[in-house]
DOMAR-33557 format. One record per residue (C-alpha): residue in one letter; residue number from 1; x, y, z. Coordinates in pm, 1 decimal, decimal comma, m for minus. Each point is the difference from the previous one (the first is absolute). Layout:
! DOMAR-33557
code = a&pos = NUM&xx = X&yy = Y&zz = Z
...
***
This chain:
! DOMAR-33557
code = m&pos = 1&xx = 0,0&yy = 0,0&zz = 0,0
code = i&pos = 2&xx = 283,1&yy = 240,9&zz = 82,5
code = d&pos = 3&xx = 165,6&yy = m53,2&zz = m339,4
code = d&pos = 4&xx = m336,1&yy = 65,5&zz = m163,3
code = l&pos = 5&xx = m34,8&yy = 316,1&zz = 207,4
code = k&pos = 6&xx = 351,0&yy = 111,9&zz = m96,7
code = k&pos = 7&xx = m96,1&yy = m24,6&zz = m367,3
code = r&pos = 8&xx = m315,8&yy = 204,0&zz = 54,4
code = l&pos = 9&xx = 177,8&yy = 255,9&zz = 213,9
code = k&pos = 10&xx = 273,9&yy = 24,0&zz = m260,3
code = t&pos = 11&xx = m241,3&yy = 67,1&zz = m285,1
code = r&pos = 12&xx = m246,2&yy = 202,5&zz = 209,3
code = d&pos = 13&xx = m286,1&yy = m218,7&zz = m112,5
code = w&pos = 14&xx = m237,7&yy = 136,2&zz = 263,0
code = d&pos = 15&xx = m310,6&yy = m87,3&zz = m198,5
code = i&pos = 16&xx = 26,1&yy = m350,9&zz = 143,0
code = y&pos = 17&xx = m51,6&yy = 140,0&zz = 350,1
code = d&pos = 18&xx = m261,7&yy = 256,4&zz = m110,3
code = i&pos = 19&xx = 7,2&yy = 266,3&zz = 271,8
code = v&pos = 20&xx = m265,2&yy = 197,9&zz = m186,1
code = g&pos = 21&xx = m239,2&yy = m294,2&zz = 4,3
code = d&pos = 22&xx = 78,5&yy = m77,2&zz = 363,7
code = t&pos = 23&xx = m76,8&yy = 355,4&zz = 112,1
code = t&pos = 24&xx = m305,7&yy = 58,9&zz = m218,3
code = i&pos = 25&xx = m321,6&yy = 28,4&zz = 199,9
code = d&pos = 26&xx = m335,5&yy = m89,4&zz = m149,7
code = k&pos = 27&xx = m254,8&yy = 201,0&zz = 197,1
code = y&pos = 28&xx = m273,2&yy = m244,1&zz = m98,5
code = s&pos = 29&xx = 177,7&yy = m301,7&zz = 149,1
code = l&pos = 30&xx = 175,0&yy = 132,4&zz = 308,3
code = d&pos = 31&xx = m42,7&yy = m333,3&zz = 176,3
code = l&pos = 32&xx = 209,7&yy = m175,9&zz = m263,7
code = c&pos = 33&xx = 261,5&yy = 276,7&zz = 7,6
code = a&pos = 34&xx = 27,7&yy = m31,3&zz = 376,5
code = e&pos = 35&xx = 31,0&yy = m377,9&zz = m18,5
code = r&pos = 36&xx = 270,2&yy = 16,1&zz = m269,2
code = h&pos = 37&xx = 194,3&yy = 275,5&zz = 172,3
code = s&pos = 38&xx = 177,9&yy = m214,2&zz = 259,0
code = a&pos = 39&xx = 114,3&yy = m246,4&zz = m269,4
code = n&pos = 40&xx = 134,9&yy = 290,9&zz = m205,5
code = v&pos = 41&xx = 187,8&yy = 140,2&zz = 298,8
code = l&pos = 42&xx = 149,5&yy = m342,4&zz = 68,9
code = k&pos = 43&xx = 108,2&yy = m33,4&zz = m362,9
code = w&pos = 44&xx = 175,9&yy = 336,9&zz = 5,6
code = q&pos = 45&xx = 159,4&yy = m65,5&zz = 340,6
code = e&pos = 46&xx = 145,2&yy = m325,4&zz = m137,5
code = l&pos = 47&xx = 132,2&yy = 188,2&zz = m302,5
code = l&pos = 48&xx = 157,6&yy = 254,6&zz = 232,2
code = a&pos = 49&xx = 171,1&yy = m272,5&zz = 202,1
code = q&pos = 50&xx = 138,8&yy = m155,9&zz = m318,0
code = a&pos = 51&xx = 112,1&yy = 336,7&zz = m137,5
code = n&pos = 52&xx = 171,6&yy = 77,6&zz = 331,6
code = e&pos = 53&xx = 181,6&yy = m332,5&zz = m24,5
code = i&pos = 54&xx = 122,4&yy = 90,5&zz = m348,3
code = l&pos = 55&xx = 107,2&yy = 342,2&zz = 129,5
code = t&pos = 56&xx = 194,2&yy = m156,0&zz = 286,6
code = k&pos = 57&xx = 178,4&yy = m232,4&zz = m242,7
code = a&pos = 58&xx = 78,6&yy = 294,1&zz = m228,6
code = k&pos = 59&xx = 147,4&yy = 194,9&zz = 292,9
code = e&pos = 60&xx = 202,9&yy = m306,2&zz = 96,0
code = a&pos = 61&xx = 128,9&yy = m36,7&zz = m355,1
code = l&pos = 62&xx = 95,2&yy = 367,5&zz = m13,6
code = t&pos = 63&xx = 190,8&yy = m24,7&zz = 327,7
code = y&pos = 64&xx = 176,9&yy = m314,1&zz = m123,7
code = v&pos = 65&xx = 102,7&yy = 160,1&zz = m329,7
code = e&pos = 66&xx = 116,0&yy = 315,6&zz = 175,7
code = s&pos = 67&xx = 207,3&yy = m197,6&zz = 251,6
code = k&pos = 68&xx = 151,1&yy = m219,2&zz = m271,2
code = l&pos = 69&xx = 98,5&yy = 304,1&zz = m206,7
code = l&pos = 70&xx = 141,0&yy = 184,4&zz = 302,7
code = l&pos = 71&xx = 211,9&yy = m303,5&zz = 84,7
code = k&pos = 72&xx = 116,6&yy = m26,3&zz = m359,9
code = v&pos = 73&xx = 105,4&yy = 365,6&zz = m13,6
code = r&pos = 74&xx = 180,7&yy = m26,2&zz = 336,6
code = v&pos = 75&xx = 192,1&yy = m310,5&zz = m107,1
code = d&pos = 76&xx = 68,0&yy = 76,1&zz = m367,4
code = g&pos = 77&xx = m8,5&yy = 379,0&zz = 8,4
code = i&pos = 78&xx = m104,4&yy = 228,7&zz = m282,2
code = p&pos = 79&xx = 230,0&yy = 35,2&zz = m297,1
code = g&pos = 80&xx = 137,8&yy = 352,1&zz = m20,0
code = v&pos = 81&xx = m97,3&yy = 94,7&zz = 357,4
code = q&pos = 82&xx = 280,6&yy = 6,6&zz = 257,3
code = k&pos = 83&xx = m185,7&yy = 90,4&zz = 318,1
code = i&pos = 84&xx = m316,9&yy = m199,1&zz = 59,6
code = t&pos = 85&xx = m227,0&yy = 156,5&zz = 262,1
code = d&pos = 86&xx = m347,2&yy = m107,9&zz = 111,7
code = a&pos = 87&xx = m158,9&yy = 272,3&zz = m212,2
code = v&pos = 88&xx = 192,7&yy = m116,2&zz = m308,4
code = c&pos = 89&xx = m98,9&yy = m363,4&zz = 66,5
code = h&pos = 90&xx = m367,8&yy = 85,0&zz = 31,9
code = a&pos = 91&xx = 9,7&yy = 221,1&zz = m309,0
code = w&pos = 92&xx = 156,7&yy = m285,2&zz = m199,3
code = v&pos = 93&xx = m259,3&yy = m250,3&zz = 125,5
code = v&pos = 94&xx = m289,4&yy = 224,4&zz = m106,3
code = t&pos = 95&xx = 135,1&yy = 15,1&zz = m355,6
code = q&pos = 96&xx = 8,5&yy = m377,6&zz = m46,7
code = d&pos = 97&xx = m267,9&yy = m164,0&zz = m216,8
code = e&pos = 98&xx = m52,8&yy = m283,5&zz = 247,7
code = y&pos = 99&xx = m81,2&yy = 248,0&zz = 277,2
code = r&pos = 100&xx = m224,0&yy = 210,4&zz = m226,8
code = l&pos = 101&xx = m200,0&yy = m308,3&zz = m99,7
code = a&pos = 102&xx = m50,9&yy = m106,5&zz = 364,0
code = l&pos = 103&xx = m99,0&yy = 357,4&zz = 92,0
code = k&pos = 104&xx = m250,2&yy = 9,0&zz = m286,9
code = k&pos = 105&xx = m161,9&yy = m324,6&zz = 124,6
code = k&pos = 106&xx = m22,2&yy = 142,0&zz = 352,8
code = i&pos = 107&xx = m163,8&yy = 321,5&zz = m122,4
code = k&pos = 108&xx = m247,2&yy = m201,8&zz = m209,5
code = s&pos = 109&xx = m86,8&yy = m213,9&zz = 303,0
code = e&pos = 110&xx = m55,3&yy = 311,0&zz = 212,6
code = s&pos = 111&xx = m228,5&yy = 136,5&zz = m270,2
code = d&pos = 112&xx = m199,6&yy = m324,9&zz = m4,3
code = v&pos = 113&xx = m40,7&yy = 7,1&zz = 379,0
code = a&pos = 114&xx = m114,7&yy = 362,3&zz = m16,6
code = y&pos = 115&xx = m256,2&yy = m87,1&zz = m270,5
code = i&pos = 116&xx = m142,6&yy = m288,8&zz = 201,5
code = n&pos = 117&xx = m14,5&yy = 220,5&zz = 312,2
code = a&pos = 118&xx = m198,3&yy = 252,1&zz = m205,1
code = g&pos = 119&xx = m234,4&yy = m282,5&zz = m100,0
code = i&pos = 120&xx = m52,4&yy = m90,5&zz = 365,4
code = k&pos = 121&xx = m73,3&yy = 362,7&zz = 84,7
code = a&pos = 122&xx = m253,4&yy = 6,6&zz = m284,8
code = l&pos = 123&xx = m164,3&yy = m307,1&zz = 152,8
code = d&pos = 124&xx = m17,6&yy = 179,6&zz = 337,1
code = h&pos = 125&xx = m169,4&yy = 289,4&zz = m175,6
code = a&pos = 126&xx = m239,8&yy = m241,3&zz = m170,5
code = k&pos = 127&xx = m91,7&yy = m144,7&zz = 340,9
code = e&pos = 128&xx = m90,8&yy = 345,2&zz = 125,9
code = m&pos = 129&xx = m198,6&yy = 70,2&zz = m316,3
code = i&pos = 130&xx = m198,5&yy = m321,8&zz = 46,5
code = k&pos = 131&xx = m96,9&yy = 131,2&zz = 344,3
code = v&pos = 132&xx = m96,6&yy = 339,2&zz = m143,3
code = e&pos = 133&xx = m201,4&yy = m153,9&zz = m283,2
code = s&pos = 134&xx = m182,1&yy = m222,4&zz = 250,6
code = q&pos = 135&xx = m89,9&yy = 302,1&zz = 211,1
code = l&pos = 136&xx = m127,2&yy = 181,0&zz = m307,7
code = w&pos = 137&xx = m228,5&yy = m292,9&zz = m79,6
code = i&pos = 138&xx = m124,0&yy = m12,0&zz = 358,8
code = c&pos = 139&xx = m87,6&yy = 369,8&zz = 8,3
code = g&pos = 140&xx = m178,3&yy = m23,5&zz = m337,9
code = y&pos = 141&xx = 243,6&yy = 205,6&zz = m206,1
code = y&pos = 142&xx = m50,6&yy = m219,5&zz = m306,6
code = a&pos = 143&xx = m380,2&yy = m6,5&zz = 29,0
code = r&pos = 144&xx = m141,7&yy = 228,2&zz = m265,3
code = p&pos = 145&xx = m365,2&yy = 93,6&zz = m22,9
code = h&pos = 146&xx = m152,8&yy = m170,9&zz = m297,7
code = i&pos = 147&xx = m295,3&yy = 240,7&zz = m22,2
code = k&pos = 148&xx = m12,3&yy = 214,2&zz = m310,7
code = e&pos = 149&xx = 0,0&yy = 376,3&zz = 42,2
code = t&pos = 150&xx = m350,5&yy = 40,7&zz = m144,7
code = v&pos = 151&xx = m142,4&yy = m260,6&zz = 238,5
code = s&pos = 152&xx = 175,9&yy = 168,7&zz = 289,6
code = a&pos = 153&xx = m141,0&yy = 339,7&zz = m100,1
code = e&pos = 154&xx = m349,7&yy = m149,1&zz = m22,0
code = q&pos = 155&xx = 37,9&yy = m150,7&zz = 346,8
code = q&pos = 156&xx = 115,4&yy = 332,2&zz = 143,7
code = e&pos = 157&xx = m295,0&yy = 181,2&zz = m162,0
code = h&pos = 158&xx = m240,8&yy = m260,4&zz = 138,9
code = r&pos = 159&xx = 152,4&yy = 35,3&zz = 349,3
code = r&pos = 160&xx = m24,3&yy = 380,4&zz = m25,7
code = k&pos = 161&xx = m368,8&yy = m16,4&zz = m92,5
code = d&pos = 162&xx = m74,9&yy = m252,0&zz = 278,3
code = t&pos = 163&xx = 178,4&yy = 219,9&zz = 252,1
code = a&pos = 164&xx = m190,2&yy = 309,2&zz = m121,0
code = v&pos = 165&xx = m332,1&yy = m184,4&zz = 35,6
code = e&pos = 166&xx = 89,7&yy = m121,6&zz = 350,3
code = l&pos = 167&xx = 108,3&yy = 350,8&zz = 102,3
code = k&pos = 168&xx = m323,6&yy = 150,9&zz = m134,2
code = e&pos = 169&xx = m209,1&yy = m256,3&zz = 192,3
code = s&pos = 170&xx = 201,3&yy = 68,4&zz = 313,9
code = m&pos = 171&xx = m61,3&yy = 375,9&zz = m32,8
code = e&pos = 172&xx = m373,6&yy = m55,5&zz = m39,2
code = k&pos = 173&xx = m6,1&yy = m212,7&zz = 316,5
code = r&pos = 174&xx = 176,2&yy = 277,3&zz = 189,2
code = k&pos = 175&xx = m264,3&yy = 251,3&zz = m102,3
code = r&pos = 176&xx = m270,9&yy = m222,6&zz = 144,3
code = r&pos = 177&xx = 166,4&yy = m22,6&zz = 340,5
code = t&pos = 178&xx = m158,5&yy = 183,5&zz = 286,9
code = p&pos = 179&xx = 195,5&yy = 213,7&zz = 244,1
code = e&pos = 180&xx = m15,4&yy = m280,5&zz = 258,3
code = g&pos = 181&xx = 180,9&yy = m235,8&zz = m242,9
code = d&pos = 182&xx = m298,7&yy = m221,4&zz = m76,2
code = n&pos = 183&xx = m76,7&yy = m115,1&zz = m349,8
code = p&pos = 184&xx = m371,5&yy = 11,0&zz = m93,0
***
């Protein structure tokens, strides 16, 4: 599995892992999103562990190459250089192709770890959005009235007329009241 991961990390074939699909929330099936979320987090945490392993090996390889080259320059010296100081040794090591290749692999591994960490942060954000979307459903944010505007206007006009009739009847009853508060 690690060799397979190395190939994918090397080519940046992230479509296989599909962070966009793993963080996409379907507001009409929040239950399925919530159920899938923990499996997605686990998948990305496993990828992070494997990418960290590759990074550790790349750091190890860089240290090994650097040590080997430093030893070589201390034993054999540098042609044309009489006084070999630590600064000269380190400058020579940095110019060697073997060191540059190991450094490039380390930088690539660090980039891969950073990308996977960003994917995990996106999953954390998706978890919070699932909570927000659920709350929006609970409070009725997505419920739209399905009454047409003309029907709504007719209902309001009908309510207005009914209220006017009730108010008129109430006023007539008040006129009939006696000063003692009795209704005839």
